[in-house]
C-alpha positions, -999 to 999 in steps of 0.1 A, spaced: -765 -252 -361 -736 -266 -381 -703 -249 -386 -711 -238 -422 -744 -223 -411 -727 -204 -383 -701 -190 -407 -727 -178 -432 -747 -163 -403 -717 -144 -390 -709 -132 -425 -744 -119 -429 -743 -102 -395 -710 -87 -402 -723 -73 -435 -751 -53 -419 -750 -23 -396 -724 3 -388 -695 2 -364 -714 23 -339 -744 0 -341 -721 -30 -335 -707 -12 -304 -742 -4 -292 -752 -40 -296 -722 -52 -276 -729 -26 -250 -766 -37 -249 -755 -73 -245 -731 -63 -217 -759 -43 -200 -784 -72 -203 -757 -96 -188 -752 -72 -159 -789 -68 -153 -794 -106 -153 -764 -111 -130 -777 -85 -105 -812 -100 -105 -798 -135 -99 -776 -123 -70 -805 -104 -54 -828 -134 -58 -801 -157 -43 -797 -135 -12 -834 -128 -7 -844 -164 -9 -815 -180 9 -832 -190 41 -863 -203 23 -842 -224 -1 -821 -238 28 -854 -250 45 -867 -265 13 -834 -282 6 -833 -298 40 -869 -311 36 -863 -323 1 -831 -341 11 -849 -358 40 -878 -368 18 -859 -380 -13 -825 -389 2 -808 -368 -24 -789 -335 -24 -805 -304 -40 -789 -279 -63 -803 -244 -69 -802 -220 -98 -822 -193 -115 -829 -183 -151 -830 -145 -156 -832 -128 -190 -826 -162 -206 -794 -168 -187 -790 -197 -163 -770 -192 -131 -764 -221 -107 -761 -212 -70 -750 -246 -58 -738 -276 -78 -729 -311 -67 -696 -327 -75 -695 -365 -74 -663 -384 -77 -661 -406 -108 -636 -434 -114 -622 -434 -149 -594 -451 -168 -576 -429 -193 -548 -438 -216 -515 -419 -213 -523 -396 -243 -556 -386 -226 -538 -379 -193 -513 -357 -212 -542 -336 -225 -554 -331 -189 -519 -324 -177 -515 -298 -205 -547 -280 -194 -533 -280 -158 -499 -267 -168 -515 -240 -189 -535 -228 -160 -569 -237 -176 -576 -260 -147 -562 -265 -112 -562 -303 -114 -568 -333 -137 -603 -335 -122 -610 -298 -130 -595 -303 -165 -618 -333 -172 -648 -314 -159 -638 -285 -182 -636 -309 -212 -671 -324 -204 -686 -289 -201 -670 -279 -234 -685 -309 -252 -718 -303 -236 -719 -267 -248 -708 -274 -283 -728 -306 -289 -760 -297 -271 -783 -305 -301 -767 -339 -305 -769 -347 -268 -806 -335 -268 -813 -359 -297 -795 -387 -279 -815 -382 -247 -847 -382 -268 -837 -415 -284 -830 -430 -250 -864 -419 -237 -879 -437 -268 -860 -469 -259 -872 -467 -223 -908 -463 -236 -905 -493 -259 -890 -514 -231 -919 -504 -208 -945 -515 -234 -928 -548 -240 -930 -580 -220 -917 -579 -184 -881 -590 -178 -875 -623 -162 -856 -626 -130 -825 -648 -129 -845 -675 -110 -873 -674 -135 -847 -678 -163 -832 -708 -145 -867 -724 -143 -874 -717 -180 -843 -735 -191 
């Protein structure tokens, strides 16, 4: 959805219904959120031991860590998430942005501030990222259908 579309949708929504209906809709939304959160917490607690066993087995088999989450009432809640250190080079202006987020209390550290920025972009550019991932899958498919890549020794022999 583009910004202009969102604005026209908001205007249309604001033009319909009464104040009490808007309050009821907000209340219904809050109630749905509370129900989903409660179901997610209950599921997390009730399945903890089974999930731990599955995670240990999966980590042993695949050599990778496992993250858990649940979708309830269309809302995704992650129980465990993995953080992996990433080396990055930022210019001073970019570091100032991160430092401002830390100083304002939005994040505890530059690392948290950068993660917050990445999440923000992911939330607001989801359709673009989805299209980009689709394009990458297409590139992978075309590469797989093409001739095999030569190794460096095969390249040396060909020249």
